[in-house]
C-alpha positions as CSV (number, residue, x, y, z in Angstrom):
1,M,166.2,-11.0,-63.3
2,F,164.4,-12.6,-60.3
3,E,165.5,-11.8,-56.9
4,K,164.4,-13.2,-53.6
5,K,162.1,-10.8,-51.6
6,T,162.0,-10.4,-47.9
7,E,159.1,-9.4,-45.8
8,I,159.5,-6.2,-43.9
9,Y,155.9,-5.7,-42.7
10,K,153.1,-8.1,-41.8
11,K,150.3,-7.1,-39.5
12,K,146.6,-6.5,-39.2
13,D,147.0,-2.7,-39.5
14,R,145.8,-1.0,-42.7
15,E,146.7,2.6,-41.7
16,T,150.4,1.8,-40.9
17,W,150.6,-0.4,-44.0
18,Q,149.3,2.5,-46.2
19,Q,151.8,5.0,-44.6
20,L,154.7,2.5,-45.2
21,T,153.8,1.8,-48.8
22,D,153.5,5.6,-49.5
23,V,157.0,6.2,-48.0
24,L,158.6,3.4,-49.8
25,K,157.1,4.3,-53.2
26,A,158.0,8.0,-52.7
27,G,161.6,6.8,-52.0
28,G,161.7,5.1,-55.4
29,L,161.7,1.5,-54.1
30,K,159.9,-1.2,-56.0
31,I,157.8,-3.1,-53.5
32,S,155.3,-6.0,-53.4
33,A,152.4,-5.1,-51.1
34,G,149.0,-6.5,-50.5
35,H,146.6,-8.1,-48.1
36,Y,144.8,-11.3,-47.6
37,F,142.0,-12.6,-45.4
38,A,143.2,-15.2,-42.9
39,D,140.5,-15.5,-40.3
40,V,138.3,-18.5,-40.0
41,V,134.7,-17.6,-40.9
42,A,132.3,-18.5,-38.1
43,C,129.1,-20.1,-39.4
44,G,125.9,-18.1,-38.9
45,G,122.8,-19.6,-37.4
46,C,121.1,-19.9,-40.8
47,G,123.9,-21.9,-42.4
48,A,124.6,-19.2,-44.9
49,K,128.3,-19.0,-44.0
50,L,127.8,-15.3,-43.0
51,D,130.3,-14.0,-40.4
52,P,128.2,-12.8,-37.5
53,R,131.0,-10.4,-36.5
54,N,130.2,-8.3,-39.6
55,F,126.8,-7.3,-38.4
56,G,127.7,-5.1,-35.3
57,A,127.1,-1.4,-34.8
58,K,130.2,-0.5,-36.8
59,G,129.7,-2.9,-39.6
60,A,132.3,-5.3,-40.9
61,A,135.6,-5.2,-39.1
62,D,138.9,-5.2,-41.2
63,R,140.6,-8.5,-40.4
64,D,142.9,-8.7,-43.3
65,V,146.6,-9.3,-42.9
66,Y,148.7,-6.6,-44.7
67,Y,152.2,-7.3,-46.0
68,I,155.1,-5.5,-47.7
69,R,158.0,-7.3,-49.4
70,V,161.1,-5.8,-50.9
71,K,164.1,-7.2,-52.7
72,E,166.8,-8.4,-50.3
73,T,169.3,-5.9,-51.7
74,D,166.8,-3.1,-51.0
75,R,166.0,-4.1,-47.4
76,D,168.4,-1.8,-45.7
77,A,167.4,1.2,-47.9
78,A,163.7,0.4,-47.2
79,L,164.3,0.3,-43.4
80,K,166.2,3.5,-43.6
81,L,163.4,5.3,-45.4
82,I,160.9,3.9,-42.9
83,H,162.9,5.1,-39.9
84,E,163.6,8.5,-41.4
85,A,159.8,8.9,-41.7
86,G,159.4,8.2,-38.0
87,L,157.5,4.9,-38.7
88,V,158.1,1.4,-37.3
89,T,157.8,-1.8,-39.2
90,V,156.6,-5.1,-37.7
91,V,156.6,-8.7,-39.0
92,D,154.0,-10.4,-36.9
93,E,154.3,-14.2,-37.7
94,D,151.1,-14.9,-35.7
95,A,148.9,-12.3,-37.6
96,A,147.2,-15.0,-39.6
97,L,146.3,-17.2,-36.6
98,D,142.9,-16.9,-35.0
99,A,142.6,-16.0,-31.3
100,A,142.3,-19.6,-30.1
101,Q,145.5,-20.6,-32.0
102,R,147.4,-17.5,-30.7
103,L,146.3,-18.4,-27.1
104,R,147.4,-22.0,-27.5
105,K,150.8,-21.0,-28.9
106,R,151.3,-18.5,-26.0
107,E,150.4,-21.2,-23.4
108,E,152.8,-23.7,-25.0
109,A,155.6,-21.1,-25.0
110,E,155.1,-20.5,-21.3
111,K,155.5,-24.2,-20.4
């Protein structure tokens, strides 16, 4: 009844995520897909907890982390469908880290 799912995509890239979900659904696979906000909200000057990065010329930037999970038994079929469509899947384990944490992690790895 319940089967463990494996993550085949995790990245801050909505366009690729949408293409991948469309391909997998068209292929008849049952997937679990979604997104979540993982960035730390920087406090605005007025203390209203508004993110100052959202008030630029282009409006609010999309900083959500998008993911796709499939059943472990469907993993190979999902990857085959993705590659046949000419797409590439990525699991970025650092996608939820803010810039300072990514930099610190990279510096520690270089030591």
